[in-house]
C-alpha positions as CSV (number, residue, x, y, z in Angstrom):
1,M,178.0,55.1,133.5
2,P,179.0,52.0,131.2
3,K,182.1,50.3,132.1
4,M,185.2,50.8,130.2
5,K,186.1,47.2,128.3
6,P,189.5,45.9,128.7
7,R,191.7,45.4,125.9
8,K,192.2,41.9,125.1
9,S,195.4,42.1,123.2
10,M,196.8,44.1,126.5
11,L,195.6,41.1,128.8
12,A,197.6,39.1,127.0
13,R,200.7,40.9,126.8
14,F,201.1,42.0,130.5
15,K,200.5,40.4,133.8
16,V,200.2,42.5,136.7
17,T,203.0,41.9,139.5
18,G,201.6,41.9,143.7
19,K,203.0,45.6,144.1
20,G,200.5,46.7,140.7
21,K,203.5,47.2,138.1
22,L,203.5,45.4,134.7
23,K,205.1,42.7,133.6
24,R,206.1,42.2,129.9
25,A,208.7,39.9,127.9
26,R,211.7,41.0,126.1
27,P,211.4,41.5,122.2
28,G,213.8,40.0,120.3
29,R,213.2,35.6,120.6
30,R,211.4,34.9,117.7
31,H,213.4,34.8,114.6
32,I,216.7,35.2,113.0
33,L,218.1,33.6,116.3
34,T,221.6,31.9,114.5
35,K,223.5,35.6,114.9
36,K,222.4,36.3,118.4
37,T,224.9,34.9,121.2
38,S,224.2,32.5,123.9
39,K,224.4,34.9,126.4
40,R,222.1,37.5,124.4
41,K,219.6,34.7,124.3
42,R,219.4,33.7,127.5
43,K,219.0,37.1,128.7
44,L,215.8,37.8,126.5
45,R,214.4,34.7,128.2
46,R,213.7,37.2,131.7
47,S,210.5,39.1,131.5
48,A,211.1,43.0,132.6
49,L,208.9,45.8,133.6
50,V,207.1,48.4,131.6
51,D,208.3,51.9,132.1
52,K,207.3,54.0,134.9
53,G,205.8,56.9,132.4
54,Q,203.8,53.9,130.3
55,T,202.5,52.0,133.1
56,K,199.4,54.2,133.6
57,M,198.1,54.2,130.0
58,Y,198.2,50.7,129.7
59,A,196.6,49.9,133.4
60,R,194.0,51.9,132.2
61,L,193.7,50.2,128.7
62,M,193.9,46.9,130.4
63,G,191.1,48.0,132.8
64,V,193.1,47.3,136.2
């Protein structure tokens, strides 16, 4: 059987933590930043974890 190739776009968007969870960036930091408060923009800097229900599917696409 041939191996599954990982999706390169998935590898660019997500990082795997030590326990196997997927880390992602928060959306909303690209443009239209003037109307967003400093507090909101500061919180968008932090990374978040992928939802538990989607982790298995995304990990398979990444080849993890």
